[in-house]
All heavy atoms as an XYZ file, in Angstrom:
759
protein
N     -17.501     -5.749     -3.317
C     -16.733     -6.195     -4.478
C     -15.774     -7.313     -3.998
O     -15.643     -8.305     -4.722
C     -16.029     -5.076     -5.061
C     -15.211     -5.475     -6.272
S     -16.137     -6.296     -7.641
C     -16.626     -4.948     -8.509
N     -15.190     -7.160     -2.860
C     -14.249     -8.170     -2.348
C     -14.906     -9.552     -2.273
O     -14.247    -10.541     -2.667
C     -13.639     -7.666     -0.990
C     -12.657     -8.601     -0.425
C     -12.101     -8.012      0.878
N     -11.326     -6.870      0.685
C     -11.611     -5.694      1.078
N     -12.673     -5.431      1.853
N     -10.799     -4.626      0.805
N     -16.078     -9.572     -1.691
C     -16.757    -10.892     -1.534
C     -17.076    -11.519     -2.913
O     -16.908    -12.718     -3.078
C     -18.049    -10.722     -0.770
C     -17.794    -10.455      0.700
O     -16.672    -10.693      1.266
O     -18.741     -9.810      1.357
N     -17.454    -10.709     -3.872
C     -17.711    -11.218     -5.209
C     -16.441    -11.770     -5.831
O     -16.460    -12.839     -6.443
C     -18.311    -10.060     -6.094
C     -18.621    -10.448     -7.557
C     -19.705    -11.546     -7.605
C     -19.122     -9.259     -8.251
N     -15.372    -10.990     -5.707
C     -14.093    -11.506     -6.232
C     -13.657    -12.810     -5.648
O     -13.307    -13.781     -6.330
C     -13.008    -10.426     -6.122
C     -13.145     -9.186     -6.935
C     -12.206     -8.109     -6.492
C     -12.951     -9.512     -8.408
N     -13.767    -12.839     -4.284
C     -13.357    -14.074     -3.644
C     -14.241    -15.189     -3.993
O     -13.761    -16.379     -4.079
C     -13.368    -13.857     -2.088
C     -12.260    -12.977     -1.626
C     -12.277    -12.698     -0.134
N     -11.079    -11.991      0.225
C     -10.816    -11.589      1.515
N     -11.732    -11.822      2.433
N      -9.715    -10.970      1.822
N     -15.520    -15.012     -4.194
C     -16.446    -16.094     -4.596
C     -16.030    -16.667     -6.016
O     -16.363    -17.815     -6.241
C     -17.844    -15.552     -4.654
N     -15.322    -15.861     -6.787
C     -14.845    -16.319     -8.078
C     -13.416    -16.772     -8.013
O     -12.760    -16.864     -9.072
C     -15.060    -15.226     -9.081
C     -16.508    -15.072     -9.501
N     -17.397    -14.271     -8.790
C     -17.217    -15.682    -10.508
C     -18.629    -14.430     -9.336
N     -18.525    -15.204    -10.358
N     -12.842    -16.959     -6.820
C     -11.490    -17.451     -6.710
C     -10.377    -16.422     -6.881
O      -9.258    -16.830     -7.045
N     -10.698    -15.170     -6.813
C      -9.700    -14.110     -6.990
C      -9.114    -13.743     -5.608
O      -9.899    -13.562     -4.652
C     -10.342    -12.867     -7.615
C      -9.347    -11.715     -7.774
C     -10.917    -13.157     -9.024
N      -7.844    -13.745     -5.481
C      -7.118    -13.369     -4.251
C      -7.281    -11.880     -4.043
O      -7.079    -11.087     -4.908
C      -5.658    -13.736     -4.345
C      -5.408    -15.187     -4.429
C      -3.946    -15.474     -4.609
N      -3.706    -16.947     -4.692
C      -2.590    -17.517     -4.722
N      -1.483    -16.770     -4.599
N      -2.525    -18.727     -4.835
N      -7.731    -11.547     -2.865
C      -7.898    -10.092     -2.487
C      -7.337     -9.871     -1.059
O      -7.202    -10.771     -0.292
C      -9.351     -9.669     -2.515
O     -10.050    -10.355     -1.490
C      -9.985     -9.943     -3.840
N      -7.067     -8.612     -0.753
C      -6.659     -8.301      0.571
C      -7.958     -8.043      1.451
O      -9.063     -7.810      0.895
C      -5.851     -6.963      0.550
O      -6.502     -5.946     -0.068
C      -4.494     -7.259     -0.211
N      -7.709     -7.878      2.743
C      -8.844     -7.574      3.626
C      -9.144     -6.083      3.628
O     -10.290     -5.665      3.971
C      -8.514     -8.049      5.046
C      -8.248     -9.570      5.135
O      -8.989    -10.301      4.511
O      -7.248     -9.971      5.712
N      -8.129     -5.263      3.415
C      -8.296     -3.802      3.509
C      -7.522     -3.126      2.383
O      -6.625     -3.784      1.725
C      -7.716     -3.290      4.843
C      -8.186     -4.005      6.018
N      -9.472     -3.909      6.563
C      -7.651     -4.974      6.773
C      -9.694     -4.691      7.500
N      -8.572     -5.402      7.734
N      -7.776     -1.831      2.163
C      -7.130     -1.081      1.079
C      -6.815      0.244      1.634
O      -7.646      0.904      2.258
C      -8.102     -0.979     -0.151
C      -7.589     -0.183     -1.245
C      -6.738     -0.709     -2.196
C      -7.875      1.197     -1.399
C      -6.228      0.035     -3.223
C      -7.387      1.942     -2.398
C      -6.549      1.364     -3.327
N      -5.598      0.746      1.335
C      -5.151      2.102      1.600
C      -4.732      2.824      0.337
O      -3.919      2.294     -0.346
C      -3.980      2.144      2.626
C      -4.315      1.686      4.046
C      -2.987      1.622      4.843
C      -5.254      2.623      4.718
N      -5.274      4.009      0.192
C      -4.873      4.821     -1.012
C      -5.996      5.764     -1.386
O      -7.157      5.479     -1.082
N      -5.669      6.917     -1.925
C      -6.614      7.921     -2.283
C      -6.210      8.567     -3.592
O      -5.184      9.345     -3.558
C      -6.819      8.858     -1.141
C      -7.919      9.889     -1.352
O      -8.387     10.075     -2.529
O      -8.380     10.487     -0.329
N      -6.818      8.252     -4.658
C      -6.450      8.872     -5.944
C      -6.648     10.409     -5.986
O      -6.000     11.056     -6.827
C      -7.148      8.146     -7.059
N      -7.558     10.881     -5.159
C      -7.801     12.309     -5.171
C      -6.864     13.078     -4.230
O      -6.755     14.329     -4.410
C      -9.240     12.587     -4.639
C     -10.238     12.108     -5.644
O     -10.022     12.161     -6.824
O     -11.352     11.757     -5.222
N      -6.061     12.445     -3.428
C      -5.124     13.029     -2.577
C      -3.778     13.084     -3.243
O      -3.156     12.031     -3.459
C      -5.063     12.276     -1.240
C      -4.288     12.930     -0.070
C      -4.830     14.326      0.313
C      -4.315     12.010      1.158
N      -3.295     14.229     -3.646
C      -2.071     14.239     -4.422
C      -1.006     15.029     -3.794
O      -1.187     16.230     -3.642
C      -2.443     14.815     -5.807
C      -3.323     13.856     -6.562
C      -3.796     14.422     -7.859
N      -2.681     14.546     -8.758
C      -2.800     15.086     -9.999
N      -3.901     15.625    -10.415
N      -1.699     15.194    -10.722
N       0.154     14.465     -3.511
C       0.472     13.040     -3.526
C      -0.271     12.356     -2.405
O      -0.500     12.988     -1.372
C       1.953     12.931     -3.386
C       2.300     14.193     -2.588
C       1.354     15.243     -3.001
N      -0.636     11.120     -2.578
C      -1.267     10.399     -1.578
C      -0.440     10.191     -0.330
O      -0.827     10.391      0.799
C      -1.727      9.050     -2.093
S      -2.719      8.081     -0.919
N       0.811      9.787     -0.564
C       1.671      9.398      0.586
C       2.861     10.295      0.711
O       3.783     10.335     -0.079
C       2.187      7.916      0.358
C       1.079      6.912      0.294
C       0.729      6.203     -0.777
C       0.096      6.638      1.316
N      -0.405      5.480     -0.516
C      -0.832      5.720      0.780
C      -0.080      7.127      2.598
C      -1.883      5.204      1.458
C      -1.163      6.648      3.295
C      -2.064      5.675      2.776
N       2.844     10.984      1.836
C       4.000     11.767      2.363
C       4.629     10.918      3.404
O       3.923      9.909      3.877
C       3.605     13.121      2.947
O       2.719     12.843      4.015
C       2.904     14.057      1.843
N       5.803     11.081      3.865
C       6.356     10.288      4.916
C       5.462     10.231      6.171
O       5.218      9.251      6.753
C       7.744     10.877      5.122
C       8.167     11.487      3.911
C       6.846     11.996      3.311
N       5.006     11.428      6.536
C       4.154     11.524      7.707
C       2.813     10.740      7.580
O       2.397     10.026      8.443
C       3.852     12.982      8.075
C       5.050     13.785      8.436
C       5.873     14.250      7.156
O       5.305     14.225      6.019
O       7.008     14.641      7.311
N       2.170     10.926      6.394
C       0.897     10.331      6.183
C       1.047      8.797      6.124
O       0.223      8.068      6.605
C       0.362     10.838      4.874
C      -1.202     10.640      4.738
C      -1.761     11.302      3.473
N      -1.681     12.758      3.590
C      -1.292     13.527      2.653
N      -0.915     13.045      1.479
N      -1.276     14.860      2.866
N       2.107      8.297      5.507
C       2.301      6.901      5.366
C       2.559      6.281      6.682
O       2.004      5.223      7.087
C       3.451      6.561      4.411
C       3.743      5.165      4.177
C       2.591      4.327      3.638
C       4.957      4.983      3.214
N       3.435      6.897      7.536
C       3.718      6.355      8.846
C       2.466      6.254      9.695
O       2.162      5.373     10.369
C       4.790      7.209      9.528
N       1.616      7.380      9.651
C       0.339      7.401     10.385
C      -0.587      6.317      9.937
O      -1.218      5.634     10.814
C      -0.269      8.749     10.180
O      -1.523      8.807     10.827
N      -0.653      6.001      8.602
C      -1.532      5.011      8.134
C      -1.036      3.600      8.587
O      -1.858      2.738      8.920
C      -1.633      5.085      6.588
N       0.252      3.380      8.507
C       0.808      2.127      8.918
C       0.480      1.902     10.423
O       0.148      0.781     10.862
C       2.332      2.056      8.640
C       2.938      0.836      9.361
C       2.530      1.979      7.182
N       0.610      2.940     11.224
C       0.347      2.812     12.619
C      -1.070      2.406     12.960
O      -1.406      1.909     13.958
C       0.798      4.080     13.417
C       2.248      4.207     13.410
C       2.784      5.568     13.899
O       1.914      6.389     14.245
O       3.974      5.724     14.030
N      -2.002      2.762     11.980
C      -3.371      2.507     12.210
C      -3.836      1.262     11.497
O      -5.118      1.035     11.370
C      -4.221      3.731     11.781
N      -2.957      0.334     10.965
C      -3.361     -0.770     10.286
C      -4.280     -1.695     11.092
O      -4.089     -1.868     12.284
C      -2.106     -1.614      9.879
C      -1.243     -1.117      8.698
C      -0.053     -1.944      8.554
C      -2.098     -1.004      7.421
N      -5.294     -2.326     10.443
C      -6.162     -3.207     11.092
C      -5.581     -4.607     10.934
O      -4.725     -4.881     10.052
C      -7.542     -3.123     10.422
C      -8.247     -1.740     10.609
C      -9.614     -1.763      9.974
O     -10.417     -2.600     10.295
O      -9.790     -0.830      9.144
N      -6.086     -5.601     11.675
C      -5.680     -7.000     11.537
C      -6.076     -7.452     10.062
O      -7.041     -7.053      9.514
C      -6.371     -7.888     12.514
C      -5.802     -7.697     13.930
O      -4.675     -7.204     14.021
O      -6.516     -8.042     14.894
N      -5.302     -8.360      9.555
C      -5.476     -8.875      8.232
C      -4.490     -8.374      7.276
O      -3.478     -7.744      7.617
N      -4.749     -8.499      5.993
C      -3.936     -8.044      4.904
C      -4.441     -6.655      4.415
O      -5.690     -6.484      4.317
C      -3.848     -8.993      3.763
O      -5.176     -9.311      3.265
C      -3.199    -10.310      4.231
N      -3.550     -5.781      3.991
C      -3.873     -4.456      3.586
C      -3.137     -4.184      2.241
O      -1.880     -4.292      2.197
C      -3.524     -3.376      4.567
O      -4.212     -3.582      5.800
C      -3.975     -2.017      4.079
N      -3.836     -3.800      1.261
C      -3.175     -3.375     -0.033
C      -2.923     -1.869      0.056
O      -3.768     -1.105      0.396
C      -4.087     -3.649     -1.223
C      -3.513     -3.173     -2.499
C      -4.381     -3.391     -3.743
O      -5.507     -3.938     -3.530
O      -3.979     -3.064     -4.817
N      -1.712     -1.486     -0.240
C      -1.275     -0.066     -0.230
C      -1.151      0.347     -1.698
O      -0.304     -0.106     -2.439
C       0.033      0.130      0.471
C       0.625      1.526      0.458
C      -0.216      2.482      1.320
C       2.013      1.498      0.934
N      -2.035      1.277     -2.148
C      -1.889      1.828     -3.462
C      -0.874      2.961     -3.489
O      -0.996      3.916     -2.726
C      -3.258      2.328     -3.972
C      -3.168      2.936     -5.364
S      -4.668      3.611     -6.011
C      -4.820      5.129     -4.997
N       0.152      2.844     -4.263
C       1.101      3.926     -4.411
C       1.715      3.866     -5.827
O       1.659      2.803     -6.427
C       2.153      3.885     -3.295
S       3.065      2.343     -3.271
N       2.265      4.931     -6.191
C       2.912      5.032     -7.513
C       4.252      5.754     -7.469
O       4.450      6.899     -7.825
C       1.947      5.868     -8.490
C       0.614      5.222     -8.664
N      -0.408      5.506     -7.837
C       0.227      4.228     -9.512
C      -1.482      4.821     -8.198
N      -1.111      4.033     -9.202
N       5.285      5.084     -6.908
C       6.552      5.701     -6.769
C       7.342      5.823     -8.070
O       7.039      5.033     -8.984
C       7.331      4.747     -5.763
C       6.706      3.420     -6.056
C       5.246      3.717     -6.330
N       8.080      6.844     -8.198
C       8.833      7.044     -9.457
C       9.754      8.210     -9.309
O       9.805      8.851     -8.243
N      10.363      8.618    -10.430
C      11.251      9.800    -10.450
C      10.828     10.667    -11.610
O      10.255     10.162    -12.608
C      12.686      9.354    -10.576
O      12.908      8.707    -11.837
C      13.204      8.488     -9.471
N      11.201     11.929    -11.562
C      10.837     12.878    -12.656
C      11.565     12.410    -13.967
O      10.965     12.502    -15.077
C      11.309     14.256    -12.324
C      10.436     14.915    -11.323
C      10.922     16.354    -11.090
N      10.850     16.509     -9.713
C      11.022     17.652     -9.092
N      11.410     18.692     -9.758
N      10.979     17.724     -7.795
N      12.814     11.903    -13.821
C      13.537     11.566    -15.025
C      12.889     10.343    -15.692
O      12.799     10.269    -16.880
C      14.943     11.231    -14.611
C      15.836     10.966    -15.685
C      17.270     10.726    -15.259
N      17.244      9.572    -14.352
C      18.292      8.821    -14.071
N      19.430      9.131    -14.581
N      18.140      7.779    -13.250
N      12.338      9.366    -14.906
C      11.715      8.194    -15.532
C      10.287      8.336    -15.727
O       9.592      7.456    -16.204
C      12.083      7.015    -14.656
C      13.579      6.878    -14.500
C      13.960      5.567    -14.157
N      13.484      4.512    -14.957
C      14.199      3.550    -15.554
N      15.478      3.575    -15.361
N      13.654      2.553    -16.200
N       9.633      9.461    -15.212
C       8.170      9.607    -15.263
C       7.905     11.050    -15.795
O       7.515     11.885    -15.050
C       7.519      9.418    -13.886
O       8.038      8.254    -13.307
C       6.021      9.362    -13.987
N       8.174     11.231    -17.077
C       8.022     12.605    -17.606
C       6.570     13.040    -17.900
O       6.206     13.205    -19.061
C       8.845     12.535    -18.876
C       8.649     11.086    -19.339
C       8.606     10.300    -18.069
N       5.782     13.174    -16.843
C       4.464     13.759    -17.054
C       4.030     14.482    -15.785
O       4.773     14.646    -14.859
C       3.430     12.592    -17.438
C       3.366     11.468    -16.485
N       2.856     11.575    -15.263
C       3.694     10.189    -16.688
C       2.942     10.337    -14.679
N       3.473      9.560    -15.511
N       2.711     14.904    -15.722
C       2.283     15.728    -14.667
C       2.326     15.117    -13.263
O       2.298     15.814    -12.261
C       0.878     16.205    -14.979
O      -0.022     15.132    -15.014
N       2.418     13.817    -13.159
C       2.408     13.146    -11.888
C       3.849     12.898    -11.359
O       4.048     12.361    -10.237
C       1.717     11.785    -11.914
C       0.270     11.876    -12.162
C      -0.283     11.351    -13.312
C      -0.528     12.510    -11.242
C      -1.589     11.343    -13.572
C      -1.916     12.540    -11.451
C      -2.490     12.030    -12.616
N       4.817     13.395    -12.080
C       6.259     13.038    -11.763
C       6.603     13.497    -10.378
O       7.269     12.796     -9.640
C       7.143     13.659    -12.797
N       6.366     14.689    -10.015
C       6.741     15.270     -8.685
C       6.019     14.432     -7.541
O       6.630     14.103     -6.599
C       6.406     16.757     -8.594
C       6.633     17.288     -7.165
C       7.240     17.581     -9.631
N       4.763     14.155     -7.781
C       4.007     13.336     -6.771
C       4.623     12.019     -6.594
O       4.727     11.448     -5.466
C       2.529     13.265     -7.083
C       1.910     14.597     -7.078
C       0.663     14.669     -7.926
O       0.078     13.621     -8.279
O       0.237     15.824     -8.152
N       5.027     11.369     -7.755
C       5.661     10.053     -7.656
C       6.982     10.136     -6.902
O       7.303      9.167     -6.197
C       5.777      9.547     -9.067
C       4.432      9.200     -9.630
C       4.343      8.477    -10.851
N       2.977      8.214    -11.187
C       2.543      7.469    -12.146
N       3.412      6.799    -12.881
N       1.253      7.261    -12.356
N       7.721     11.183     -6.985
C       8.994     11.288     -6.276
C       8.629     11.452     -4.732
O       9.385     10.885     -3.905
C       9.792     12.535     -6.725
C      10.557     12.232     -8.017
C      11.529     13.328     -8.335
O      11.415     14.453     -7.855
O      12.493     12.989     -9.089
N       7.657     12.193     -4.438
C       7.239     12.309     -2.980
C       6.878     10.914     -2.460
O       7.281     10.552     -1.356
C       6.049     13.295     -2.861
C       5.494     13.342     -1.378
C       6.483     14.670     -3.272
N       6.104     10.130     -3.238
C       5.689      8.871     -2.780
C       6.867      7.877     -2.678
O       6.981      7.092     -1.768
C       4.590      8.223     -3.649
C       3.252      8.912     -3.374
C       2.076      8.181     -3.973
O       2.285      7.222     -4.692
O       0.942      8.531     -3.575
N       7.813      7.990     -3.593
C       9.087      7.188     -3.553
C       9.859      7.575     -2.240
O      10.288      6.594     -1.527
C       9.936      7.457     -4.824
C      11.238      6.729     -4.769
C      11.110      5.268     -4.771
C      12.038      7.174     -5.951
N       9.929      8.763     -1.970
C      10.567      9.263     -0.711
C       9.912      8.736      0.506
O      10.516      8.300      1.537
N       8.580      8.685      0.494
C       7.815      8.237      1.617
C       8.003      6.746      1.888
O       8.226      6.258      3.007
C       6.304      8.525      1.495
N       8.045      6.021      0.765
C       8.255      4.553      0.888
C       9.652      4.219      1.405
O       9.795      3.184      2.018
C       8.000      3.886     -0.419
C       6.560      3.879     -0.847
C       6.408      3.452     -2.396
C       5.656      2.977     -0.040
N      10.600      5.098      1.112
C      12.002      4.783      1.468
C      12.335      5.462      2.873
O      13.461      5.283      3.376
C      12.943      5.338      0.427
S      12.788      4.490     -1.148
N      11.443      6.215      3.359
C      11.673      6.943      4.578
C      11.786      6.036      5.801
O      11.000      5.092      5.976
C      10.561      8.016      4.797
C      10.897      8.987      5.886
O      10.747      8.655      7.055
O      11.263     10.095      5.493
N      12.679      6.313      6.722
C      12.883      5.448      7.881
C      11.657      5.473      8.793
O      11.300      4.423      9.459
C      14.046      6.023      8.733
N      10.851      6.545      8.785
C       9.609      6.548      9.597
C       8.653      5.488      9.162
O       7.956      4.907      9.977
C       8.950      7.915      9.516
C       9.707      8.981     10.275
C       9.236     10.373      9.996
N       9.661     10.788      8.703
C       9.524     11.981      8.183
N       8.882     12.903      8.912
N       9.918     12.312      6.998
N       8.540      5.215      7.850
C       7.685      4.144      7.313
C       8.201      2.804      7.823
O       7.374      1.973      8.329
C       7.579      4.131      5.826
N       9.468      2.539      7.701
C      10.026      1.244      8.150
C       9.816      1.092      9.634
O       9.542      0.000     10.161
C      11.503      1.120      7.799
C      11.753      0.911      6.281
C      13.237      0.620      6.034
N      14.112      1.647      6.472
C      14.431      2.768      5.802
N      13.853      2.965      4.671
N      15.290      3.679      6.211
N      10.022      2.133     10.407
C       9.858      2.090     11.859
C       8.434      1.790     12.218
O       8.188      0.987     13.145
C      10.382      3.348     12.544
C      11.899      3.514     12.450
C      12.332      4.931     12.663
O      11.520      5.833     12.914
O      13.571      5.213     12.550
N       7.469      2.425     11.568
C       6.039      2.243     11.775
C       5.652      0.806     11.475
O       4.886      0.162     12.170
C       5.238      3.234     11.007
N       6.229      0.261     10.341
C       5.938     -1.126      9.988
C       6.503     -2.031     11.094
O       5.724     -3.041     11.442
C       6.650     -1.492      8.678
C       5.982     -0.978      7.415
C       6.897     -1.024      6.226
C       4.629     -1.655      7.154
N       7.642     -1.803     11.535
C       8.200     -2.684     12.694
C       7.372     -2.617     13.928
O       7.131     -3.591     14.617
C       9.671     -2.243     12.909
N       6.979     -1.366     14.355
C       6.169     -1.245     15.512
C       4.780     -1.934     15.362
O       4.279     -2.502     16.310
C       5.933      0.275     15.827
C       7.034      0.969     16.439
C       6.706      2.285     17.017
N       6.163      3.246     16.001
C       6.817      3.935     15.217
N       8.173      3.949     15.230
N       6.298      4.726     14.305
N       4.195     -1.953     14.162
C       2.943     -2.620     13.975
C       3.122     -4.040     13.764
O       2.050     -4.781     13.754
C       2.305     -2.004     12.662
N       4.300     -4.536     13.649
C       4.420     -5.996     13.408
C       4.018     -6.420     12.054
O       3.739     -7.556     11.752
N       4.001     -5.437     11.087
C       3.592     -5.725      9.743
C       4.614     -6.448      8.933
O       5.805     -6.245      9.149
C       3.161     -4.425      9.052
N       4.170     -7.274      8.066
C       5.043     -8.040      7.170
C       4.772     -7.638      5.715
O       3.588     -7.726      5.342
C       4.864     -9.543      7.379
C       5.818    -10.375      6.401
C       5.182     -9.913      8.758
N       5.672     -7.244      4.977
C       5.418     -6.940      3.527
C       5.330     -8.206      2.719
O       6.215     -9.057      2.801
C       6.496     -6.010      2.966
C       6.716     -4.667      3.694
C       7.899     -3.880      3.095
C       5.408     -3.865      3.656
N       4.271     -8.284      1.884
C       4.136     -9.482      1.002
C       3.627     -9.000     -0.361
O       3.298     -7.824     -0.539
C       3.049    -10.484      1.634
C       3.551    -10.975      2.969
C       1.723     -9.847      1.807
N       3.519     -9.969     -1.285
C       2.950     -9.634     -2.576
C       1.587    -10.380     -2.750
O       1.275    -11.214     -1.853
C       3.904    -10.117     -3.709
O       3.961    -11.554     -3.721
N       0.902    -10.178     -3.781
C      -0.337    -10.876     -3.933
C      -0.135    -12.366     -4.103
O      -0.976    -13.146     -3.719
C      -1.060    -10.338     -5.258
C      -1.887     -9.115     -4.959
C      -1.362     -7.843     -5.175
C      -3.179     -9.232     -4.437
C      -2.112     -6.742     -4.880
C      -3.954     -8.124     -4.209
C      -3.412     -6.881     -4.407
N       1.023    -12.806     -4.551
C       1.274    -14.180     -4.615
C       1.289    -14.862     -3.240
O       0.982    -16.025     -3.115
C       2.744    -14.307     -5.173
C       3.151    -15.778     -5.420
C       4.511    -15.891     -6.042
N       4.693    -14.702     -6.885
C       5.778    -14.445     -7.555
N       6.821    -15.272     -7.465
N       5.994    -13.392     -8.231
N       1.567    -14.064     -2.158
C       1.559    -14.598     -0.835
C       0.167    -14.762     -0.160
O       0.077    -15.378      0.892
C       2.475    -13.706      0.043
C       3.909    -13.627     -0.415
O       4.452    -14.712     -0.724
O       4.433    -12.489     -0.528
N      -0.772    -14.112     -0.780
C      -2.165    -14.161     -0.268
C      -2.740    -15.536     -0.451
O      -2.573    -16.176     -1.372
C      -3.114    -13.174     -0.947
C      -2.713    -11.737     -0.840
C      -3.733    -10.879     -1.673
C      -2.735    -11.290      0.599
N      -3.496    -16.017      0.588
C      -4.134    -17.318      0.490
C      -5.297    -17.197     -0.494
O      -6.017    -16.222     -0.576
C      -4.754    -17.688      1.880
N      -5.493    -18.226     -1.246
C      -6.623    -18.207     -2.222
C      -7.841    -18.531     -1.362
O      -7.804    -19.004     -0.284
C      -6.485    -19.333     -3.238
O      -6.610    -20.611     -2.672
N      -9.059    -18.072     -1.858
C     -10.309    -18.199     -1.146
C     -10.515    -19.671     -0.712
O     -11.120    -19.926      0.290
C     -11.343    -17.710     -2.027
C     -10.637    -16.807     -3.004
C      -9.254    -17.324     -3.148
N     -10.009    -20.646     -1.533
C     -10.304    -22.071     -1.196
C      -9.398    -22.531      0.003
O      -9.750    -23.547      0.622
C      -9.951    -22.921     -2.391
C     -10.847    -22.548     -3.588
O     -11.977    -22.157     -3.301
O     -10.473    -22.767     -4.682
N      -8.291    -21.839      0.262
C      -7.398    -22.231      1.326
C      -7.422    -21.331      2.545
O      -6.681    -21.524      3.473
C      -5.988    -22.418      0.838
O      -5.491    -21.111      0.380
C      -5.834    -23.493     -0.278
N      -8.215    -20.255      2.474
C      -8.243    -19.311      3.551
C      -8.841    -19.933      4.795
O      -9.763    -20.797      4.692
C      -9.004    -18.052      3.193
N      -8.306    -19.561      6.020
C      -8.955    -20.133      7.287
C     -10.342    -19.722      7.474
O     -10.891    -18.752      6.987
C      -8.059    -19.578      8.384
C      -7.146    -18.498      7.789
C      -7.256    -18.627      6.306
């Protein structure tokens, strides 16, 4: 799918991390471990952080766990050790300008 999207000029990442069946997907330990295993290139991280107060449905508790994981010092430390740089899709090179 990535190649098809890129052929049509859509910006995509090289890798994807996330599992909709794993609930919550990101605990602090799981996120730090995933960051430590990042491959070269860009990686999209699927997550849904939130709070129970602002997310009044069945995923609320899981969203708080993911929010905690994203704010946990272990994740920041793993990012620093990996030399990872946080970016947005706006920062991705378009297929026409990619090396």
